[in-house]
C-alpha positions as a printed NumPy array, in Angstrom:
array([[ -0.143,   0.028,   0.027],
       [  1.137,   3.439,  -0.983],
       [  1.357,   6.178,   1.453],
       [ -1.026,   8.456,  -0.345],
       [ -3.708,   5.48 ,  -0.059],
       [ -3.235,   5.266,   3.857],
       [ -4.089,   8.931,   4.118],
       [ -6.938,   8.562,   2.318],
       [ -8.175,   5.322,   4.675],
       [ -7.264,   7.95 ,   7.3  ],
       [ -9.586,  10.606,   5.752],
       [-12.52 ,   8.283,   5.468],
       [-11.979,   7.513,   9.257],
       [-12.489,  11.084,  10.073],
       [-15.342,  11.006,   7.666],
       [-16.978,   8.327,   9.979],
       [-16.389,   9.918,  13.129],
       [-18.064,  13.226,  11.581],
       [-20.936,  11.316,  10.716],
       [-21.439,   9.583,  13.904],
       [-21.186,  12.983,  15.806],
       [-23.4  ,  14.569,  13.193],
       [-26.363,  12.309,  14.58 ],
       [-25.535,  12.539,  17.962],
       [-28.76 ,  14.007,  19.327],
       [-28.773,  16.134,  22.998],
       [-31.025,  19.114,  24.092],
       [-28.495,  21.466,  24.945],
       [-29.876,  25.104,  24.417],
       [-27.63 ,  27.672,  22.927],
       [-26.202,  30.48 ,  25.66 ],
       [-27.115,  33.931,  24.717],
       [-24.555,  36.189,  23.96 ],
       [-26.28 ,  38.573,  26.749],
       [-24.627,  36.306,  28.951],
       [-21.215,  36.241,  27.821],
       [-18.472,  38.419,  29.895],
       [-14.861,  39.247,  28.842],
       [-12.973,  36.303,  27.439],
       [-10.317,  36.638,  29.899],
       [-12.867,  36.88 ,  32.886],
       [-14.54 ,  33.385,  31.489],
       [-10.92 ,  31.675,  30.984],
       [ -9.63 ,  32.903,  34.635],
       [-13.173,  31.415,  36.114],
       [-12.009,  27.853,  34.052],
       [ -8.935,  27.81 ,  35.316],
       [-10.077,  28.48 ,  39.001],
       [-12.709,  25.822,  39.229],
       [ -9.471,  23.539,  38.168],
       [ -6.965,  24.638,  40.216],
       [ -9.007,  24.642,  43.369],
       [-11.114,  21.384,  42.995],
       [ -8.814,  18.914,  45.622],
       [ -9.383,  16.009,  42.945],
       [ -9.015,  17.634,  39.588],
       [ -5.997,  19.629,  40.332],
       [ -4.33 ,  16.309,  41.576],
       [ -5.538,  14.442,  38.164],
       [ -4.582,  17.387,  35.65 ],
       [ -0.728,  17.602,  37.573],
       [ -0.816,  13.706,  37.099],
       [ -1.794,  13.554,  33.568],
       [  0.685,  16.595,  32.934],
       [  3.37 ,  14.371,  33.983],
       [  2.634,  11.445,  32.312],
       [  2.399,  12.854,  29.312],
       [  5.553,  15.266,  29.702],
       [  7.759,  12.124,  30.495],
       [  5.765,   9.559,  28.318],
       [  6.216,  12.002,  25.326],
       [ 10.114,  12.233,  26.029],
       [  9.94 ,   8.437,  25.94 ],
       [  7.701,   7.962,  22.486],
       [  9.606,  10.848,  20.651],
       [ 12.283,   8.482,  20.436],
       [ 10.363,   5.441,  19.722],
       [ 10.149,   5.419,  15.872],
       [ 14.082,   5.879,  16.179],
       [ 14.17 ,   2.644,  18.573],
       [ 11.925,   0.843,  16.326],
       [ 13.112,   1.814,  13.037],
       [ 16.818,   1.968,  13.126],
       [ 18.064,   1.087,  16.47 ],
       [ 15.91 ,  -2.39 ,  16.416],
       [ 15.523,  -2.367,  12.92 ],
       [ 12.105,  -3.936,  12.664],
       [ 11.022,  -2.134,   9.977],
       [  7.534,  -0.437,   9.152],
       [  5.778,  -3.582,   9.633],
       [  7.167,  -4.054,  12.765],
       [  5.849,  -0.199,  13.885],
       [  2.493,  -0.948,  12.445],
       [  2.152,  -4.216,  14.422],
       [  3.185,  -2.31 ,  17.268],
       [  0.687,   0.575,  17.079],
       [ -2.012,  -2.189,  16.082],
       [ -1.384,  -4.041,  19.3  ],
       [ -1.483,  -1.064,  21.115],
       [ -4.612,   0.103,  19.89 ],
       [ -6.377,  -3.554,  20.584],
       [ -5.254,  -2.742,  24.31 ],
       [ -6.99 ,   0.735,  24.274],
       [-10.118,  -1.017,  23.28 ],
       [-10.267,  -3.423,  25.758],
       [ -9.113,  -0.914,  28.43 ],
       [-12.232,   1.117,  27.466],
       [-14.354,  -1.904,  27.733],
       [-12.704,  -2.852,  30.957],
       [-12.67 ,   0.29 ,  32.779],
       [-16.231,  -0.029,  34.479],
       [-15.781,  -3.569,  35.462],
       [-12.307,  -3.107,  36.69 ],
       [-14.017,   0.048,  38.847],
       [-16.624,  -1.996,  40.468],
       [-13.954,  -4.528,  41.405],
       [-11.05 ,  -2.258,  43.068],
       [-13.002,   1.2  ,  43.305],
       [-13.473,   4.483,  40.612],
       [-11.154,   6.412,  42.602],
       [ -8.74 ,   3.579,  43.439],
       [ -8.332,   2.66 ,  39.804],
       [ -6.935,   6.129,  38.534],
       [ -3.787,   5.791,  40.467],
       [ -3.738,   2.221,  39.865],
       [ -3.754,   2.408,  36.088],
       [ -1.327,   5.366,  35.997],
       [  1.154,   3.325,  37.978],
       [  0.701,   0.706,  35.267],
       [  1.037,   2.87 ,  32.415],
       [  4.766,   3.786,  33.635],
       [  5.358,   0.039,  34.204],
       [  4.593,  -0.739,  30.761],
       [  6.632,   2.371,  29.448],
       [  9.385,   0.484,  31.252],
       [  9.559,  -1.881,  28.703],
       [ 10.482,   0.209,  26.06 ],
       [ 14.217,   0.838,  26.972],
       [ 14.308,  -2.698,  28.054],
       [ 13.853,  -3.958,  24.711],
       [ 16.351,  -1.772,  23.654],
       [ 18.772,  -3.842,  25.937],
       [ 17.714,  -7.235,  24.88 ],
       [ 19.387,  -9.469,  22.022],
       [ 16.809, -10.708,  18.793],
       [ 14.179,  -8.775,  16.961],
       [ 11.659, -11.012,  17.819],
       [ 12.154, -10.808,  21.856],
       [ 12.312,  -6.877,  21.5  ],
       [  9.316,  -7.072,  19.231],
       [  7.32 ,  -8.808,  21.891],
       [  8.06 ,  -6.604,  24.31 ],
       [  7.354,  -3.505,  22.869],
       [  4.147,  -4.947,  21.831],
       [  3.284,  -5.866,  25.727],
       [  4.28 ,  -2.769,  26.218],
       [  2.065,  -0.673,  23.817],
       [ -1.035,  -3.054,  24.346],
       [ -0.436,  -2.64 ,  28.422],
       [  0.193,   0.905,  28.165],
       [ -2.898,   1.877,  26.042],
       [ -5.083,  -0.197,  28.11 ],
       [ -4.02 ,   1.549,  31.187],
       [ -4.362,   4.898,  29.811],
       [ -7.806,   4.324,  28.353],
       [ -8.813,   3.019,  32.049],
       [ -7.354,   5.745,  33.574],
       [ -9.06 ,   8.334,  31.145],
       [-12.324,   6.777,  31.41 ],
       [-12.563,   7.36 ,  35.038],
       [-11.152,  10.778,  35.489],
       [-12.929,  12.419,  32.888],
       [-16.138,  10.854,  33.212],
       [-15.755,  11.931,  36.72 ],
       [-14.68 ,  15.806,  35.557],
       [-17.81 ,  15.743,  34.139],
       [-20.232,  15.32 ,  36.512],
       [-18.912,  17.489,  39.068],
       [-18.277,  20.381,  36.56 ],
       [-21.211,  22.805,  36.519],
       [-22.188,  22.872,  33.342],
       [-21.491,  26.569,  32.349],
       [-18.125,  25.634,  33.029],
       [-17.609,  22.346,  31.335],
       [-16.171,  24.029,  28.158],
       [-13.275,  26.21 ,  30.32 ],
       [-12.777,  22.921,  32.524],
       [-11.813,  20.933,  29.563],
       [-10.099,  23.726,  27.742],
       [ -7.688,  24.567,  30.556],
       [ -6.991,  20.951,  31.238],
       [ -5.992,  20.266,  27.712],
       [ -3.932,  23.363,  27.331],
       [ -1.65 ,  22.018,  30.153],
       [ -1.719,  18.202,  29.772],
       [ -1.524,  18.624,  26.15 ],
       [  0.703,  21.61 ,  26.002],
       [  3.806,  20.291,  27.486],
       [  3.811,  17.355,  24.713],
       [  5.339,  19.545,  21.971],
       [  8.122,  20.946,  24.822],
       [  8.697,  16.754,  25.766],
       [  9.79 ,  16.205,  22.285],
       [ 12.359,  19.195,  22.058],
       [ 13.622,  18.004,  25.289],
       [ 13.629,  14.613,  24.03 ],
       [ 15.697,  15.598,  21.127],
       [ 18.117,  17.899,  23.097],
       [ 18.767,  14.864,  25.463],
       [ 19.153,  12.124,  22.973],
       [ 21.65 ,  14.381,  21.03 ],
       [ 23.785,  14.964,  24.27 ],
       [ 22.885,  12.014,  26.225],
       [ 22.107,   9.557,  23.995],
       [ 18.649,   7.107,  23.126],
       [ 19.218,   4.8  ,  25.871],
       [ 19.543,   7.241,  28.601],
       [ 16.716,   9.563,  27.228],
       [ 14.085,   6.368,  27.125],
       [ 15.278,   5.527,  30.649],
       [ 14.579,   9.324,  31.653],
       [ 11.235,   9.505,  29.966],
       [ 10.264,   5.82 ,  31.14 ],
       [ 11.293,   6.443,  35.218],
       [ 10.357,   9.9  ,  35.264],
       [  6.849,   8.78 ,  35.128],
       [  6.806,   8.028,  38.932],
       [  7.013,  11.034,  40.149],
       [  3.846,  11.751,  37.848],
       [  1.971,   8.889,  39.625],
       [  3.052,  10.725,  42.961],
       [  0.074,  13.389,  42.191],
       [ -2.673,  11.006,  42.464],
       [ -0.892,   7.885,  44.424],
       [ -0.877,  10.041,  47.434],
       [ -4.284,  11.493,  47.381],
       [ -7.972,  10.822,  48.581],
       [ -8.271,   8.863,  45.336],
       [ -6.335,   5.995,  46.37 ],
       [ -9.132,   4.876,  48.735],
       [-11.899,   6.234,  47.085],
       [-14.801,   3.156,  46.068],
       [-16.777,   6.151,  44.319],
       [-16.078,   9.279,  42.552],
       [-18.071,  12.105,  43.421],
       [-21.201,  12.763,  41.037],
       [-21.492,  16.335,  42.409],
       [-19.853,  19.606,  42.639],
       [-19.357,  18.34 ,  46.788],
       [-16.522,  16.155,  47.405],
       [-17.494,  13.137,  50.016],
       [-15.462,  13.363,  53.206],
       [-15.865,   9.362,  53.428],
       [-13.565,   7.411,  50.987],
       [-15.343,   4.204,  51.991]])
């Protein structure tokens, strides 16, 4: 298959997504222009909600840290697979495809896992497992044999995306429940500005580190640094919270 054909396939996927979104119905009423305030005031209000919410602020710190360090590792990922391990484009495609399957299973498993170990508990547990699976990336760079490295990277990508989807489903669903409807857009925009905004910085840092220290140390820095990000949710009420809040009021009991 040629590269243009692959892009056509991707475009058809976006078209299907647009059709599904177009057919989604809701009863939301548009807000009149008379109720709007200056943009800076509204941005400040959304940021204030995120910063002062005791659970969401922890989740933002953790997510931003996880994205920061994982992006350091995954910026070097194609270089590792295609150049150092010489697994070829097919090898990279297989790894990413297995990762996609892991993401789907993580999405389907999030609710059953939450029932079993607790909705809040699943957030730090999934964050921790995502980091543990990232550790297999630098390990794969050290092993002998292409097949062994390929298997390790498939396991890594499968487990990483499984954990990330479980983590995101729990924390995003909770954010939507506890945020006042009028602040939903600003809350999400504030969070995404932070958690996605660190990733271009990570890519630049990854390139600088790889140029100065080498690719393998860069992979280890990205993999091990993720444990710092996990601490934000691991050492929080989320760890023992069996049920996440459904309203703006934070429950005093974690049982």
